[in-house]
C-alpha positions in Angstrom: 92.2 83.5 79.7 91.1 85.9 82.4 93.6 87.6 84.7 93.0 87.3 88.4 93.5 90.3 90.7 95.6 90.0 93.8 93.3 91.0 96.7 96.3 92.5 98.5 97.1 95.0 95.7 95.2 98.2 95.9 94.7 101.1 93.6 96.9 104.2 94.3 95.1 106.8 96.4 97.8 109.4 96.9 100.4 111.3 95.1 102.4 109.1 92.6 106.0 109.9 91.9 108.7 108.7 89.6 111.4 106.3 90.9 113.9 109.1 90.3 111.9 111.5 92.5 111.4 108.7 95.1 115.1 108.0 95.2 115.9 111.7 95.7 113.3 112.1 98.5 114.6 109.0 100.3 118.2 110.0 99.6 119.0 106.6 98.1 120.1 105.4 94.7 117.3 104.6 92.2 118.6 101.0 92.2 117.7 100.8 95.9 114.1 101.9 95.1 114.0 99.1 92.5 115.3 96.6 95.1 112.6 97.7 97.6 110.0 97.1 94.9 111.4 93.7 93.9 111.5 92.6 97.6 108.0 93.8 98.3 108.9 96.6 100.7 107.4 99.2 98.4 104.5 98.9 96.0 104.9 100.2 92.4 102.2 101.0 89.8 102.8 100.5 86.1 101.5 103.4 84.1 102.4 102.0 80.7 104.6 99.3 79.3 107.7 100.6 81.0 106.8 103.5 83.3 106.7 102.8 87.1 105.4 105.1 89.8 105.4 104.8 93.6 103.0 106.4 96.1 104.6 109.1 98.2 102.8 108.0 101.3 104.0 104.4 100.9 107.6 105.6 100.5 107.3 107.7 103.6 105.8 104.7 105.5 108.7 102.5 104.5 111.1 105.0 106.1 110.6 104.0 109.7 112.7 105.2 112.5 115.1 102.7 113.9 115.2 102.3 117.7 118.5 103.1 119.3 118.6 100.0 121.6 121.1 98.0 119.7 124.7 97.1 120.8 126.9 100.1 120.6 123.9 102.4 120.1 122.7 105.3 122.2 120.8 104.3 125.3 
């Protein structure tokens, strides 16, 4: 049986980092990084049977500024 490639998935082009390093950079728990991967907010790359890496540029792109025009926020 041949395995089909997902056309939306691309090969990593930038700096890959461990989930632990990604969590430290984003100042979140490693479980949060895993949730982002599970929900499709962040792409992960398998480097072996258990080892996952994320691309630094994708992590930084996921950290988008939130506009302050919400109820109770600054105007």
